N, C-alpha and C positions, 0 to 999 in steps of 0.2 A: 711570495707572490711572484708569478712569471711577469717580466717585462715585456710588454707587448709593443712597446714603442720603438724598438730597434728591428732592422730588417734581419731576419735569421738566415743562416746558412740553407736551411732548406727553402726559403722563399727565393733566395738567389738561385738554387737548382731550378726550381719551379719556373722562373722567369728566363732562365738560361744565361743569366748574368756569369754563373759558375757552372761547372759540371762535376758530378760526384766522380770519384775514382773509377769505380766498378760498376757502372750501370749495366743491369742485366734486362732490363725491360723499360721501354717509353712509348709512350703514344701521346695523344693531343690532351689526356685528360690526368695521366698518372705518369710517375717516375719510380722505377725500384732499383735499388743499389744495396751492394753488400755493405754492411755496417762495419766501420773502420775499428770498433772494440767489439767484436762480436762475443754473445754469452752463450753460444752453442755453435756446433760446427757448421751449421747452415744458420745464419742471422741476416735476413733482408730486411731494409727499410722500405716503405711504401708510401709516396705522398701523392696528395692531389696537387695539380698545377694550380686549382683555385683556392686561394687562401682562406683556410679556416683555422682559427687559433686552436681550438681544442673541440672535443666532442660535446663539452658543456656549452659551445657557442654554435653547434651545428643547428639547423633548422630544417622545416619540411622541405625548403628548397634544395637541401642536400641530399635527399633522401636517394635519387637514383645515382648520384655519384659515389655516396657510401655504400651501395649495394654493389656497384661496378667495382668498387675497390676489394670487397670481400670476395667476388668472383674471381678477379685477377689474383688475389693472393691465393686462393686454391690452386689456380692454373700455375702460378709461379713455384709453389710448394712441389706440385707434381714435376715441372721441369727441373728443379733442383734434386730430384731424386728422394723426396720426403713425403710424397704423396700418399704412399702405400703404406709407409711404416708409422707414420703420425708426424703431425705439426701443430704448433700453436700459433695462433693469431691473437696478438694484443695490443691495446692501446692504452697508454697511460693519460690521464685526464687530470690537469691540476697539480699542484705542488705536493700535496699529500699523497699523490700516486706516483710522484717521482718523475712528473713529465717536466723535463729540463729545457726542452725547447718549444717555445710557444708556437707550434705549427702543428696541425693534426698530423698523425704519422701512425701506420701500422708498423709492429714487429711481426715478422715471419721467421720462426724458429724450429728447428728440428735437426735430425741427424744423429740424434741420441735421446736416451731417456732424459725428459725435461723434468722428472719430478723435483730434481733440486737445482737444475741449470738456471732457470729464469724465475727466481721468487718462490720456489716450491710449488708443491702440487695445489691446483685450484680446484676447490669444491663447486659443485653444479648445484 
């Protein structure tokens, strides 16, 4: 089970208490930065500045923010040079999905065939 009682590194990034090493985009709603342990040649983490522990705890109140994050994820993928060749946007939710930080975040990956790079091919 995720420990929600501690302040996470992502919360510190969102509040400005700490800054990620390689910020590639920031505005008043989100921060995107390079993953320190990349699983693909392009691996960006995108977090909201408003704390949401996981997608399982998101409510209708978060609809606009979550949509905004998806649009920005696409823009960031294009800026990183993977918009035309393909990219993956995913979010782990809960311990069974391997969410290790209890703070909602998107992974934007690309730059190579992702069939086996991040959890294998996804069925639609």
